[in-house]
Every structure is written in C-alpha cells, then in structure tokens.
C-alpha positions as CSV (number, residue, x, y, z in Angstrom):
1,M,-8.2,1.3,4.6
2,F,-9.9,4.5,5.3
3,E,-13.3,3.0,4.5
4,S,-15.4,4.6,7.0
5,L,-13.5,7.9,6.7
6,T,-14.4,8.1,2.9
7,E,-18.0,7.4,3.6
8,K,-18.2,10.2,6.1
9,F,-16.4,12.8,3.8
10,E,-18.9,11.9,1.0
11,R,-21.9,12.4,3.5
12,A,-20.3,15.7,4.6
13,F,-20.1,16.9,0.9
14,K,-23.9,16.0,0.3
15,V,-24.8,19.1,2.4
16,L,-23.6,21.1,-0.4
17,K,-25.2,19.2,-3.1
18,G,-27.7,21.3,-5.2
19,Q,-26.5,24.6,-3.3
20,G,-26.0,27.6,-5.7
21,Q,-23.2,29.1,-3.6
22,I,-21.0,28.7,-0.7
23,T,-22.2,30.5,2.4
24,E,-21.2,30.7,5.9
25,I,-24.1,28.6,6.8
26,N,-23.8,25.6,4.6
27,V,-20.1,25.6,5.0
28,A,-20.2,25.3,8.7
29,E,-22.7,22.5,8.4
30,T,-20.5,20.8,6.0
31,L,-17.4,21.3,8.0
32,K,-19.1,20.0,11.3
33,E,-19.6,16.7,9.6
34,V,-16.0,16.8,8.3
35,R,-14.8,17.4,11.9
36,R,-17.0,14.5,13.1
37,A,-15.5,12.2,10.5
38,L,-11.9,13.2,11.3
39,L,-12.5,12.4,15.0
40,D,-14.2,9.2,14.4
41,A,-11.3,8.3,12.3
42,D,-9.3,8.9,15.6
43,V,-7.6,12.0,14.5
44,N,-6.2,14.3,17.2
45,F,-9.1,17.0,18.3
46,K,-6.6,20.0,17.7
47,T,-5.5,18.5,14.2
48,A,-9.1,18.1,13.2
49,K,-10.2,21.7,14.4
50,D,-7.2,23.3,12.9
51,F,-8.2,21.3,9.6
52,T,-11.6,22.5,9.4
53,N,-10.7,26.0,10.3
54,T,-8.1,26.1,7.6
55,V,-10.7,24.9,5.2
56,K,-13.3,27.4,6.2
57,E,-11.1,30.3,5.6
58,K,-10.2,29.0,2.1
59,A,-13.7,28.2,1.0
60,L,-15.2,31.5,2.2
61,G,-12.3,33.4,0.6
62,R,-12.5,31.9,-2.9
63,D,-15.0,32.9,-5.7
64,V,-17.1,30.1,-7.0
65,L,-16.6,29.8,-10.8
66,K,-19.7,29.1,-12.8
67,S,-18.5,25.9,-14.2
68,V,-17.6,24.5,-10.5
69,S,-20.3,23.6,-8.0
70,P,-19.8,24.4,-4.3
71,G,-19.7,20.8,-3.6
72,Q,-16.8,20.3,-6.1
73,L,-14.8,23.3,-4.7
74,M,-15.3,22.0,-1.3
75,V,-13.9,18.6,-2.3
76,K,-10.8,20.5,-3.9
77,I,-10.1,22.4,-1.0
78,C,-10.3,19.3,1.4
79,H,-8.2,17.6,-1.0
80,E,-5.4,20.3,-0.9
81,E,-5.6,20.5,2.9
82,L,-5.4,16.7,3.3
83,V,-2.3,16.5,1.1
84,E,-0.9,19.3,3.2
85,L,-1.8,17.8,6.4
86,M,-0.1,14.5,5.4
87,G,3.2,16.2,4.5
88,G,2.7,17.7,0.9
89,N,5.1,15.7,-1.2
90,E,6.6,12.1,-0.7
91,S,9.7,12.1,1.5
92,E,12.7,10.0,0.1
93,I,14.7,7.6,2.4
94,N,18.2,9.1,3.0
95,I,20.7,6.0,2.0
96,K,23.7,8.1,1.0
97,G,26.9,7.1,2.9
98,N,29.4,4.3,2.8
99,P,27.5,2.5,3.8
100,G,24.2,4.1,4.3
101,I,22.9,3.3,7.9
102,I,19.1,2.8,8.7
103,L,18.0,2.5,12.4
104,M,14.7,1.0,13.3
105,S,12.7,2.3,16.5
106,G,9.5,1.6,17.9
107,L,7.5,-0.6,20.3
108,Q,7.1,-4.3,20.4
109,G,4.6,-5.6,18.1
110,S,4.7,-2.6,15.7
111,G,6.0,-4.5,13.0
112,K,9.6,-3.5,13.1
113,T,11.4,-6.8,12.2
114,T,8.8,-7.5,9.4
115,F,9.2,-4.1,8.0
116,S,13.1,-4.2,8.1
117,G,12.7,-7.2,5.8
118,K,10.4,-5.4,3.5
119,L,12.5,-2.5,3.3
120,A,15.6,-4.6,2.6
121,S,13.8,-6.5,-0.4
122,Y,12.7,-3.1,-1.6
123,L,16.2,-1.5,-1.6
124,K,17.6,-4.6,-3.0
125,S,15.0,-5.2,-5.7
126,K,14.0,-1.6,-6.7
127,K,17.4,0.3,-5.9
128,G,19.9,-2.3,-6.5
129,K,21.6,-2.1,-3.4
130,Q,23.6,-4.6,-1.2
131,V,21.9,-4.7,2.0
132,L,23.1,-6.1,5.3
133,L,20.2,-6.9,8.2
134,V,21.3,-6.6,11.6
135,A,19.8,-8.2,14.5
136,C,20.1,-6.0,17.8
137,D,17.3,-7.2,19.7
138,V,19.2,-8.7,22.6
139,Y,15.9,-9.7,24.7
140,R,14.1,-11.6,22.3
141,P,15.8,-14.6,20.7
142,A,12.8,-15.0,18.4
143,A,13.4,-11.5,17.0
144,I,16.8,-12.6,15.9
145,D,15.6,-16.0,14.5
146,Q,12.8,-14.1,12.7
147,L,15.1,-11.8,11.0
148,H,17.4,-14.8,9.7
149,V,14.2,-16.5,8.4
150,L,13.4,-13.3,6.4
151,G,17.0,-13.0,5.3
152,E,17.1,-16.6,4.1
153,Q,13.6,-16.0,2.1
154,L,15.1,-12.8,0.4
155,S,18.6,-14.0,0.0
156,I,19.8,-11.3,2.1
157,E,22.6,-11.6,4.7
158,V,21.8,-11.2,8.2
159,Y,24.4,-10.0,11.0
160,S,24.0,-11.2,14.5
161,N,25.9,-12.1,17.7
162,K,23.9,-14.2,20.3
163,E,26.7,-14.2,22.9
164,E,27.0,-10.3,22.8
165,K,24.3,-8.7,25.1
166,D,25.5,-4.9,24.4
167,P,23.3,-3.8,21.2
168,V,25.6,-0.9,20.6
169,K,28.6,-3.3,20.2
170,I,26.6,-5.6,18.0
171,A,25.5,-2.5,15.9
172,Q,29.1,-1.0,15.7
173,A,30.7,-4.5,14.9
174,A,28.0,-4.9,12.1
175,V,28.9,-1.6,10.6
176,Q,32.6,-2.5,10.4
177,H,31.6,-5.9,8.7
178,A,29.4,-3.8,6.2
179,K,32.4,-1.7,5.3
180,S,34.9,-4.5,4.8
181,K,32.5,-6.6,2.6
182,G,31.2,-3.8,0.5
183,F,27.6,-3.4,1.5
184,N,25.8,-0.4,0.5
185,V,23.2,-0.2,3.1
186,V,22.7,-1.6,6.8
187,I,19.5,-1.9,8.3
188,V,19.5,-2.3,12.1
189,D,16.5,-3.7,13.8
190,T,16.3,-2.8,17.4
191,A,14.5,-4.0,20.5
192,G,11.0,-2.8,21.2
193,R,9.1,-2.7,24.5
194,L,5.4,-3.2,25.4
195,A,5.5,0.4,26.6
196,I,7.8,3.4,26.4
197,D,10.4,3.3,29.4
198,E,13.6,5.0,30.3
199,Q,15.8,2.0,29.6
200,M,14.3,1.4,26.2
201,M,15.0,5.1,25.3
202,D,18.4,5.3,26.7
203,E,19.2,2.2,24.7
204,I,18.1,3.2,21.4
205,Y,19.7,6.7,22.0
206,R,23.1,4.9,22.6
207,V,22.8,3.0,19.5
208,K,22.0,5.8,17.5
209,S,24.8,8.1,19.0
210,A,27.2,5.2,18.4
211,I,26.6,4.5,14.8
212,Q,25.4,7.7,13.5
213,P,22.8,6.4,11.1
214,T,21.9,8.5,7.9
215,E,18.3,7.6,8.6
216,T,16.2,6.7,11.7
217,L,12.7,5.5,11.1
218,F,10.1,5.1,13.7
219,V,7.8,2.2,13.1
220,V,4.2,2.4,14.4
221,D,1.1,0.2,14.1
222,A,-1.6,2.1,12.2
223,M,-4.3,0.4,14.1
224,T,-3.4,1.9,17.6
225,G,-4.7,5.1,16.4
226,Q,-4.2,8.1,18.7
227,D,-1.8,5.9,20.9
228,A,0.4,5.8,17.7
229,V,0.8,9.4,17.6
230,N,1.5,9.7,21.3
231,T,4.2,7.1,21.2
232,A,5.7,8.8,17.9
233,K,6.1,12.2,20.1
234,A,7.7,10.5,23.0
235,F,10.3,8.7,20.6
236,N,10.9,11.9,18.7
237,D,11.5,14.0,21.6
238,R,14.3,11.5,22.7
239,I,15.9,10.3,19.4
240,N,14.8,13.0,16.9
241,F,14.0,10.5,14.3
242,D,13.7,11.3,10.4
243,G,10.6,9.6,9.2
244,V,7.6,7.5,10.2
245,V,6.6,4.0,8.9
246,L,2.9,3.0,9.4
247,T,2.3,-0.6,9.4
248,K,-1.0,-2.6,9.2
249,L,-2.6,0.1,7.4
250,D,-4.5,-2.2,5.3
251,G,-6.1,-3.4,8.7
252,D,-7.3,0.0,9.8
253,T,-10.6,1.4,8.2
254,R,-10.2,4.7,10.4
255,G,-6.6,5.7,9.3
256,G,-6.4,8.4,11.9
257,A,-2.7,8.1,12.7
258,A,-1.7,8.8,9.0
259,L,-3.6,12.1,9.3
260,S,-2.3,13.3,12.7
261,I,1.3,12.0,12.8
262,K,3.0,14.8,10.5
263,A,0.9,17.5,12.4
264,I,2.0,16.4,15.9
265,V,5.6,15.3,15.4
266,D,6.4,17.3,12.1
267,K,8.3,14.3,10.7
268,P,7.0,12.8,7.1
269,I,5.5,9.4,6.9
270,K,7.9,7.8,4.4
271,F,6.5,4.2,4.0
272,V,3.4,2.3,4.7
273,G,2.9,-1.4,5.1
274,T,-0.2,-2.8,3.5
275,G,0.0,-6.5,4.0
276,E,2.0,-9.6,5.3
277,K,3.8,-10.5,2.1
278,M,7.4,-9.1,1.8
279,D,6.6,-7.0,-1.2
280,A,3.5,-5.3,0.6
281,L,5.4,-1.9,1.2
282,D,4.5,1.3,-0.5
283,V,6.1,4.6,-0.6
284,F,3.8,7.0,1.1
285,Y,2.5,9.6,-1.3
286,P,0.2,12.3,0.5
287,Q,-1.5,13.2,-2.8
288,R,-2.5,9.7,-3.7
289,M,-3.5,8.9,-0.1
290,A,-6.0,12.1,-0.3
291,D,-7.4,10.8,-3.5
292,R,-8.3,7.6,-2.0
293,I,-9.5,9.2,1.1
294,L,-11.7,11.1,-0.9
295,G,-13.0,8.4,-2.9
296,M,-10.9,9.3,-6.3
297,G,-9.2,6.1,-6.5
298,D,-5.3,5.8,-7.0
299,V,-4.8,5.0,-10.6
300,V,-1.1,6.1,-10.6
301,S,-0.3,3.4,-8.0
302,L,-2.5,0.9,-10.0
303,V,-0.5,1.5,-13.3
304,E,3.0,1.4,-11.3
305,R,2.1,-2.2,-9.8
306,A,1.0,-3.3,-13.4
307,Q,4.4,-2.0,-15.0
308,E,6.4,-3.8,-12.2
309,Q,4.8,-7.0,-13.3
310,F,5.0,-6.3,-17.0
311,N,7.4,-8.0,-19.2
312,E,7.6,-6.5,-22.8
313,E,8.8,-9.7,-24.6
314,E,6.1,-11.8,-23.0
315,A,3.7,-9.0,-23.9
316,R,4.7,-8.9,-27.5
317,K,4.4,-12.7,-27.7
318,L,0.8,-12.4,-26.0
319,Q,-0.2,-10.0,-28.8
320,K,0.8,-12.3,-31.5
321,R,-1.0,-15.2,-30.1
322,I,-4.2,-13.1,-29.9
323,Q,-4.1,-11.7,-33.2
324,K,-3.6,-15.3,-34.5
325,D,-6.6,-16.3,-32.4
326,Q,-4.3,-18.9,-30.2
327,F,-5.1,-17.2,-26.9
328,D,-5.6,-20.4,-24.7
329,F,-5.9,-21.3,-20.9
330,N,-2.0,-21.2,-20.3
331,D,-2.3,-17.6,-21.4
332,F,-5.3,-16.9,-19.3
333,L,-3.5,-18.5,-16.2
334,G,-0.4,-16.4,-17.0
335,Q,-2.7,-13.1,-16.9
336,L,-4.2,-14.1,-13.6
337,Q,-0.8,-14.9,-12.1
338,Q,0.5,-11.5,-13.0
339,I,-2.6,-9.9,-11.4
340,K,-2.0,-11.7,-8.2
341,K,1.8,-10.7,-8.1
342,M,0.3,-7.0,-8.0
343,G,-1.4,-7.4,-4.6
344,N,-4.5,-8.0,-2.7
345,V,-7.5,-7.9,-5.3
346,K,-9.7,-5.7,-3.0
347,D,-6.9,-3.4,-2.6
348,L,-6.4,-3.2,-6.3
349,M,-10.1,-2.3,-7.1
350,G,-10.1,0.3,-4.5
351,M,-7.5,2.1,-6.6
352,I,-9.9,2.4,-9.4
353,P,-12.1,5.8,-9.0
354,G,-15.5,4.9,-7.8
355,M,-14.8,1.2,-7.3
356,G,-13.8,1.6,-3.5
357,K,-17.5,2.5,-2.7
358,A,-18.8,-0.6,-4.8
359,M,-16.6,-2.9,-3.4
360,K,-17.1,-1.9,0.4
361,D,-19.4,-4.8,1.5
362,V,-17.9,-7.2,-0.9
363,D,-15.6,-9.8,0.6
364,V,-12.7,-10.5,-1.8
365,K,-10.5,-13.0,-0.3
366,D,-6.8,-13.2,-1.0
367,D,-7.4,-16.6,-2.6
368,A,-10.2,-15.3,-4.9
369,F,-8.3,-16.9,-7.9
370,K,-7.8,-20.2,-6.4
371,H,-10.8,-22.2,-7.7
372,I,-10.1,-20.7,-11.2
373,E,-6.4,-21.9,-10.9
374,A,-7.5,-25.5,-9.8
375,I,-9.9,-25.8,-12.6
376,I,-7.2,-25.0,-15.1
377,L,-4.6,-27.0,-13.5
378,S,-6.9,-30.0,-13.5
379,M,-7.2,-29.8,-17.4
380,T,-4.6,-31.8,-19.5
381,P,-2.0,-30.0,-21.4
382,Q,-3.8,-30.7,-24.5
383,E,-7.0,-29.1,-23.2
384,R,-5.2,-26.2,-22.0
385,S,-3.8,-25.5,-25.3
386,N,-6.7,-26.2,-27.2
387,P,-10.0,-24.8,-25.5
388,G,-12.0,-26.4,-28.6
389,L,-11.9,-29.9,-27.1
390,M,-14.1,-29.1,-24.2
391,N,-17.2,-31.4,-23.9
392,G,-19.6,-32.4,-21.1
393,Q,-17.5,-35.4,-20.3
394,R,-14.2,-33.5,-19.8
395,K,-16.0,-30.8,-18.0
396,N,-17.3,-33.4,-15.6
397,R,-13.8,-34.9,-15.0
398,I,-12.2,-31.5,-14.6
399,A,-14.8,-30.4,-12.0
400,N,-14.2,-33.6,-9.8
401,G,-10.4,-33.1,-10.4
402,S,-10.5,-29.5,-8.9
403,G,-13.1,-29.9,-6.2
404,T,-15.5,-27.5,-8.0
405,S,-18.8,-27.9,-9.7
406,I,-19.8,-28.2,-13.3
407,Q,-21.4,-24.8,-12.9
408,E,-18.2,-23.2,-11.9
409,V,-16.2,-24.8,-14.8
410,N,-18.8,-23.4,-17.1
411,K,-18.6,-19.9,-15.5
412,L,-15.1,-20.1,-16.1
413,M,-15.4,-21.2,-19.9
414,K,-17.4,-18.2,-20.4
415,Q,-15.1,-15.8,-18.6
416,F,-12.3,-17.1,-20.7
417,E,-14.3,-16.7,-24.1
418,D,-15.4,-13.1,-23.1
419,T,-11.6,-12.2,-22.3
420,K,-10.5,-13.8,-25.5
421,K,-13.1,-11.6,-27.4
422,M,-12.2,-8.5,-25.4
423,M,-8.4,-9.0,-26.0
424,K,-9.1,-9.8,-29.6
425,M,-10.8,-6.7,-30.1
426,M,-8.3,-4.5,-28.4
427,S,-5.5,-5.8,-30.2
428,N,-6.8,-4.5,-33.3
429,P,-6.5,-0.8,-33.5
430,K,-9.5,-0.3,-35.9
431,N,-11.8,-2.1,-33.5
432,M,-10.5,0.4,-30.7
433,M,-11.2,3.3,-32.8
434,G,-14.8,2.1,-33.6
435,L,-15.2,1.4,-29.8
436,M,-14.4,4.9,-28.8
437,K,-16.4,6.4,-31.2
438,Q,-19.3,4.3,-29.8
439,M,-18.5,5.3,-26.3
440,K,-18.2,9.0,-27.4
441,G,-21.6,8.6,-29.2
442,G,-23.1,7.0,-26.1
443,M,-22.1,10.1,-24.0
444,H,-23.9,12.6,-25.6
C-alpha cells in the first residue's frame, strides 16, 4: 500500500536536505517532485495542484525554527495537508436507530458483498450488535449464495427471497423482520453493475427512499484509481451517500483514490479493506494513513491489533513460565499464532517506523510461519514441552516429518533459544533497566 508514493515523497524531500533555509526556489523544486508523486499515484490533477499550492503558501509563510531543518518542516506541512486532504479526523458510522440501517452501493466487482460480511462481523464482535444481512441483488443468484455462505461462517442471519424480483420489497420486508426479531443493525447488500447506468441508479435510489437508511456507504475498488473517484461522484450526485469504503487497498501501491475521493465528493472515507479475510477491515484514520504515506509507520494501529489478540490471563501464565525457565515450544507456537491473527506479516512490518522501506523488496508470504508450525507439530508432545531432549536423531526425524531440512530445524532451534533469552531478560525489571542504560549509553 502506497509503496511508490512513499518512495517519491522521500525523494522530493531530499531536495531540501542540507539546505539552511526554505526559499522560493528550493520549495518550488521540492513541490514539483511532490506534485509528480501525487499524479503518478493517480491523484486527480486539480487535487494535486491545490495540495502543492497550499503547502507552498504554508512553507513560505513559516519561520524555520533553528531546531528544525527545512526538510523536517516540509515533511510536517505535507503531513498536515495530507491529513486534511483525507478528511482530517476519522468518521464514525451511524448505526443509531431501531434498527440502524446501512445501505451498500457500488459497481459490480467492487467488493460490496464481501465488505457487507466484514462490516457485519466488525459490528457484531467489536460493537456487540445483533446484525441482519440482507441480500437485495435480484440479478445475481451467486451474490445471494455468497452472502449466505458468509453469514454461515460468521454465525450471522441472512435475509433473502429468491422468489421476489423487486429489491425494494425485499429490503422493506427485511427491515420489518429485523424489527420483529430485535436486530439492532440491518446491512442491505444491493446489486452492482459493470458500469453506471440509469436503471441501476434508479433502483438504488428507490431502495434508499423506501427504507430511509441511517447510513449509505459507497464501496469502491481502490485499484481502479481515478475511475474510482469518477464513479463515486456519479453515485453521490444521485443518492447522496454518507461515506466511502475503499476495498483492495492492500493491492494498490499507488493509493490515489484514497487521496482524491474526499476532495472531489466531500464525503469521508470510513473504512478500508486490506485483505481477503473477514477481519481484514480497518476504520480509516487520515492521521495514521498520512504517517504511513510519509514512511513514519503506524505504531498506534500495530498496538491496537496486538491488544485485540491479547489475553491477560494467558499473558500472566506465560510470564510465570518464563521466570521459572519453563518456556517451551508449545508457548513459542502460541505466540506465533497470536501474531498470525493480527494480520498479514508484511503489513504489520510496514507499521513499524522505518521498516516499510526495509521491507519494500522483501517478499513476505502470508504463510511465512507455515514451515515453523510444521516443524513444531512434527515433534512429540514430550519434545515440545522439553526442548532439552533434542539431539541429531530426533532432529532428523522432525525434518523428515515436516518436509523441511535439518538446517531449517537447527535454525528454528536457534530462534527459539534467542526468543527464550530475550523473554527472560524482559521479564526481569532489573535486566530491563540495565538494558535501557546500555542503550542510552550507546546513543551518546
């Protein structure tokens, strides 16, 4: 996500490296690079021009403090303006009402049905809501079946009626059903088309008028770049939606849609889809996105994801085991599985400041931990709980059983020992203090 944009921004700021002050000349040169970076990221020309003009005004109007270099000041101003461009603050979804009704709109293939499932899962698990999914795509039986499959996976009820061909009637009946059964939120998945047409616009307009949703979301594929923005405008002119959902943001290294959409339709981006799994859904935070674009990482999101997987009781047990020197392969496997639940490994690494750049050309596959898990699962329960038993013969058997090599088994043993040492050190406050002093000493 945003890989090439981040790179180009860095290149633009290099112009100011080593400059004593901000001048009209070096600002112009930097902003020419910034504008080019935005246009290459498929940002609308007017948006890119307005952005660089605003940055220029602010840069030339500010006194550079002695403690801040011109390059740092420019990064700060660009950061402020990127946040502004993407909407300033995060925007809440409105699910007030009895029930709250969310209407989905968008072209076919934009990821509406999948997103409906993700949103239902998010509202159920994070907000404690009773959610009803409604299948209103009367043209594609596969879309109705897909929603039923997702509902089954998530243990969420799906309302559909394959006999009825009028989506307005299906939506109205679903809302009545939700009221009688005590659902808090209704998510209505509507039909998409391959292109914008009058019939489609008329249909979604009629559904919206009939059920009066508390929230209308426009779902768009981020990889369509500038087209995404044009489609958003056409939909907004007709149905006046409340917010945008960008799907497949993980597959787009340009990210221009995320930067242009708010400026063109003046509606906030509310969610971003960052993968196939049902939990690959993030609330859109302009501040954090600007951090990532400018290569500053996104530690807040990383900590939030870690907290979601954190179990206090388990952590306490683990700490005791570490202090008693009982950390074994079962614990090691448990830690790996928690990291996996947090999401794509490369995406997680990109949230650590400075790591995005280092990881740029590294191909971290989603199954990066697969062979480690295979090795551990090829051990006997005895070997897993007593790593000291390991010898050449056992390692050979484990390598054969897991389809790996003896070198990989040895490598895992070393990783395990290193992790164990580090955890032991971190679990002792005295050691931690000593470590901090050492680090401070090394910085001087």
